[in-house]
Every structure is written in structure tokens, then in C-alpha cells.
Kinemage of the C-alpha trace (Angstrom):
@kinemage 1
@onewidth
@group {chain A} dominant
@subgroup {mainchain}
@vectorlist {calphas} color= white
{ca unk a 1} P -26.635 21.802 1.732
{ca unk a 2} L -25.674 18.172 1.509
{ca unk a 3} L -24.863 16.059 4.536
{ca unk a 4} L -21.831 14.792 5.234
{ca unk a 5} L -22.316 11.541 3.764
{ca unk a 6} L -23.230 12.641 0.782
{ca unk a 7} L -20.989 15.298 0.222
{ca unk a 8} L -18.033 12.278 1.251
{ca unk a 9} L -19.520 10.050 -1.449
{ca unk a 10} L -19.676 13.068 -4.120
{ca unk a 11} L -16.102 14.042 -3.348
{ca unk a 12} L -14.700 11.018 -3.550
{ca unk a 13} L -16.592 10.267 -6.713
{ca unk a 14} L -15.306 13.092 -8.534
{ca unk a 15} L -12.120 12.101 -7.420
{ca unk a 16} L -12.173 8.660 -9.109
{ca unk a 17} L -13.810 10.169 -12.245
{ca unk a 18} L -10.528 12.497 -12.477
{ca unk a 19} L -7.892 10.075 -11.463
{ca unk a 20} L -9.573 6.760 -11.504
{ca unk a 21} L -10.555 3.721 -9.218
{ca unk a 22} L -7.007 2.729 -9.154
{ca unk a 23} L -5.480 5.894 -7.583
{ca unk a 24} L -8.328 5.589 -5.182
{ca unk a 25} L -7.371 2.338 -4.072
{ca unk a 26} L -3.796 2.941 -3.942
{ca unk a 27} L -4.175 6.327 -1.686
{ca unk a 28} L -6.529 4.438 0.822
{ca unk a 29} L -3.949 1.606 0.892
{ca unk a 30} L -1.099 4.003 1.489
{ca unk a 31} L -3.195 5.454 4.127
{ca unk a 32} L -4.603 2.232 5.838
{ca unk a 33} L -1.176 0.395 5.599
{ca unk a 34} L 1.147 3.506 7.002
{ca unk a 35} L 2.570 3.566 10.402
{ca unk a 36} L 1.166 6.791 10.814
{ca unk a 37} L -2.402 5.325 10.377
{ca unk a 38} L -1.301 2.746 12.726
{ca unk a 39} L -0.365 4.991 15.551
{ca unk a 40} L -2.778 7.417 14.968
{ca unk a 41} L -5.915 5.775 14.561
{ca unk a 42} L -6.403 4.383 17.472
{ca unk a 43} L -5.696 7.679 19.889
{ca unk a 44} L -8.372 9.682 17.463
{ca unk a 45} L -10.683 6.676 18.061
{ca unk a 46} L -10.642 6.671 22.177
{ca unk a 47} L -11.371 10.497 22.272
{ca unk a 48} L -14.596 12.080 23.287
{ca unk a 49} L -14.270 14.654 20.604
{ca unk a 50} L -14.067 14.436 16.550
{ca unk a 51} L -10.440 15.276 15.088
{ca unk a 52} L -10.074 18.418 13.666
{ca unk a 53} L -8.775 19.295 10.136
{ca unk a 54} L -4.983 19.991 11.529
{ca unk a 55} L -5.007 16.445 12.902
{ca unk a 56} L -6.489 14.728 9.716
{ca unk a 57} L -4.092 16.291 7.566
{ca unk a 58} L -1.134 16.030 9.454
{ca unk a 59} L -1.715 12.411 10.098
{ca unk a 60} L -1.670 12.123 6.173
{ca unk a 61} L 1.447 14.352 5.336
{ca unk a 62} L 3.592 11.919 8.095
{ca unk a 63} L 3.022 9.107 5.278
{ca unk a 64} L 5.698 9.420 3.062
{ca unk a 65} L 3.522 8.884 -0.256
{ca unk a 66} L 1.862 11.944 0.651
{ca unk a 67} L 5.132 14.484 1.043
{ca unk a 68} L 5.032 15.374 -2.025
{ca unk a 69} L 1.608 14.234 -3.078
{ca unk a 70} L -1.034 17.038 -4.664
{ca unk a 71} L -3.581 18.465 -2.978
{ca unk a 72} L -5.886 16.399 -4.206
{ca unk a 73} L -4.409 13.007 -2.616
{ca unk a 74} L -4.260 14.572 0.804
{ca unk a 75} L -7.785 15.763 0.552
{ca unk a 76} L -8.937 12.449 -0.014
{ca unk a 77} L -6.866 10.658 2.272
{ca unk a 78} L -8.019 12.827 5.191
{ca unk a 79} L -11.557 12.471 3.888
{ca unk a 80} L -11.243 8.873 4.245
{ca unk a 81} L -9.898 9.019 7.305
{ca unk a 82} L -12.747 11.000 8.379
{ca unk a 83} L -15.088 8.856 7.176
{ca unk a 84} L -13.165 5.819 8.994
{ca unk a 85} L -13.590 7.729 12.024
{ca unk a 86} L -17.416 8.538 11.683
{ca unk a 87} L -18.058 4.887 11.180
{ca unk a 88} L -16.303 3.709 13.869
{ca unk a 89} L -16.797 6.102 16.595
{ca unk a 90} L -19.983 8.527 15.685
{ca unk a 91} L -21.861 5.840 14.309
{ca unk a 92} L -22.958 4.506 17.450
{ca unk a 93} L -22.477 7.178 19.908
{ca unk a 94} L -22.742 10.428 18.434
{ca unk a 95} L -20.000 12.648 19.510
{ca unk a 96} L -20.533 15.304 16.858
{ca unk a 97} L -23.644 15.885 14.261
{ca unk a 98} L -23.536 16.439 10.683
{ca unk a 99} L -22.976 20.311 10.881
{ca unk a 100} L -20.205 19.703 12.850
{ca unk a 101} L -18.712 16.868 10.427
{ca unk a 102} L -19.363 19.429 7.659
{ca unk a 103} L -17.737 21.857 9.045
{ca unk a 104} L -14.472 19.599 9.832
{ca unk a 105} L -14.503 18.509 5.904
{ca unk a 106} L -14.948 22.233 4.833
{ca unk a 107} L -11.895 22.962 7.081
{ca unk a 108} L -9.714 19.947 5.392
{ca unk a 109} L -10.313 21.474 1.941
{ca unk a 110} L -9.659 24.798 2.798
{ca unk a 111} L -6.342 24.039 4.709
{ca unk a 112} L -5.334 21.558 1.606
{ca unk a 113} L -6.445 24.336 -0.744
{ca unk a 114} L -3.340 26.369 0.982
{ca unk a 115} L -0.647 23.647 0.703
{ca unk a 116} L 2.309 24.266 -2.090
{ca unk a 117} L 1.767 20.737 -4.389
């Protein structure tokens, strides 16, 4: 089984191979420049628990760009969001271990696969 960092890297690299670096950069920019991110990310980083898949997807889906975007875009944005949370909150003080992070990411994949687009 992969570790969290490896799975994230593989997921993003696969997306870039399929859709291109330009699309990946656009998703990243839309995410970090959105009001949903600016409002919710500070809240996520002050808690003592990791975000769950539903919270990650909700933050992404509250961004107009992702409202009618395909599942892959939403999944990649939620993955980026979890990577950012891990880097800011979990790297210094381990709130959750790799297996928990993998579980959250797998739940993101599962929940996004049930989306309409």
C-alpha cells in the first residue's frame, strides 16, 4: 500500500498527464484564490482534527469554477486542499497518521465518484 505523499503525487501526476499542467495550475489557482478557501482553510487549520472528505468536497463545490466541473477537477482540488492542510497542520504536530490521511483521501475519491458530472 502507498503512503499518503506517494498516493497524492501519483494522483496529481496522472491528472497532469491526462489534462496537462495548465489545467492543474488553473485548478490550484481557482482553489487558493476563492473566497470559500480563504474563509474555510483558516478554520480547518485551527482545529485539532483532520478535515473529512465531506468537508473538503464542500469547500471545493462552494467555488463557482467547480460547480459544474467534472469529478476529476473536484477530486484534484480536494486532494490539493488535503495536501495543504497536511503541510500546514499535520507536519509539525501529528494530528493524524498516514493511514488516516489515506482513508480521508480514499473517501474523497469515493464521494466524488458519486457526483453527477
